[in-house]
N, C-alpha and C positions, 0 to 999 in steps of 0.2 A: 944423268938424270935430269928431266925437265921439270921445272916448277912454274906453275901458273898461279898468279895472284888473282883471285876472283872476288869481286865485291859481293858479299853475301846478299845485299839488298837487290842485286840484279837477278837473283834466283827466285825471288818471290813474285808470284802472280798478283796482278792488281785484281780488284773486285770485277771490273769489266772484263778482264781476261777469263776469270773463273766463270762468269755468266756465259760468255761466248762459248767456252769449252762445254759447259753443261748443255746449252741449247743445241750445239752441234752434235754432241754425243747422243742426245735424245732423238733428234731427227735421223741421224745416220743409223742408229740401231734399228729404226723402223724401216729404212729404205735400202740399206746396204748389207743385207745378210748375204751369205755365201752364194745362195741360189740366185738372188737378185743381181748380184755383181756379175756372176757368169752370164746371166741373161743379157744385161746391159753391154757387156764386153762383146757378146756375140751379135749385137744389133748392128745395123748399117752405120749409125752414127758412133757407136762405141761408148756411148753414155746416155743416160736418161735425161732428156731435154727438160722434163718437168722438175726434176731434182736440181738441174743446173740453174733453172730460173728461180727456184725456191731458194737455193744458196745465195743467189745474187740479190733477189728482191726482198725476201722476207728476212733473211739473216744479214745480208750485206757483205758477204765474204769477198766478193770480187773487188769491191771498192775499198777494202780496209786500208790499204797502204797507198791508195790513190789520193792526191791532194783534193780538198774540197772544190777548188776552182775547176776541176775537171770531173766533178760529179761523184767524187769518192767521199770517204769518211775522214780522210786526213789523219788516220792513225799511223802507228809505226809498223816496222817489219815484225815487231814482237807479237802484235795482235794477229797478224797474217800467219806467223809461225804457229800459233795456237790452232788456227784453222787447218793448216797443212798437217800438223800432228794429228788431229782428230780424223781428217779425211784419209791420211795414210794408215792410221790404225785399223780402219775397216776396208782398206784397199778400194776406196771410193773411185770408181772409174769416171772421173770428170777431168777435163783439161785444165785443171787449176795451175799446175806447175807451169805448163807451156804458156798459158794465157795470162795469168795473174802475176807470176813471178818473172818469166822470161820476157814475154811480150810487153807487158806494162812496164816492167823494170827497165827494158832496153829503151823504150820510149822516154821514160823519165830521165834515164842517164844520158840520153842524147842531147838534152838541152834544147831540142827543137820544140818551141812552144806551139807553133802551128800544127805540127804532127800530134803533139799531146792533146791539143783542143780538138783535133779531128777524130782521133781514135780512142782516147782514154775514157770519155763518157760512155761509149758503147761497151767497153770492156768492163767498166764499173757497174753498169746495169745488167750485164749478162747477155746483152744482145750480140755481142761479138765474141769469137774466140780468136786467139792469135798465138803466135810464137816468134821467136828470134831465129834467123837462119843466115847462113852465108858468111859466117866469121872465118871459117878455114879457107874457103875458096870462093870469095865474093863474085868473081867474074863468072863462075859456073852455076850460079843460082838464078832460076827463072820462076816467077810467080805468075800463076794463071788463075783467072776467075773460073770457079766451078759452079755447078748448079745450086750449091748451098753456101 
């Protein structure tokens, strides 16, 4: 039998996290109903660019866990987890996991301050989408610039 000791204070949301959850729940209820999600998934981009920009600009989701020096809010992963829970709850078709968790996370973990300064402001603002690739077979990965 496994036993995990959990600090009960870690299970409580802060007021800021509750507010973030409420704002996201409201916005996503109006923009990510089942029919809208199907339409977005079927589009060429696979997500609604206006919603992507709103999540980044108006709400600041993309920069939650990005340090302020790179254009983010400098929050913790706990705040980002709130956003991921809410977007996941409605199956929001936006590249948050790939961009904000994998892409930005890989940059931050790399310790490469030049790369962070180059790419993180665009991720935090919603101007860029990103992902992390090449971990299993680094020699076989090729990145090419496309029209978008």
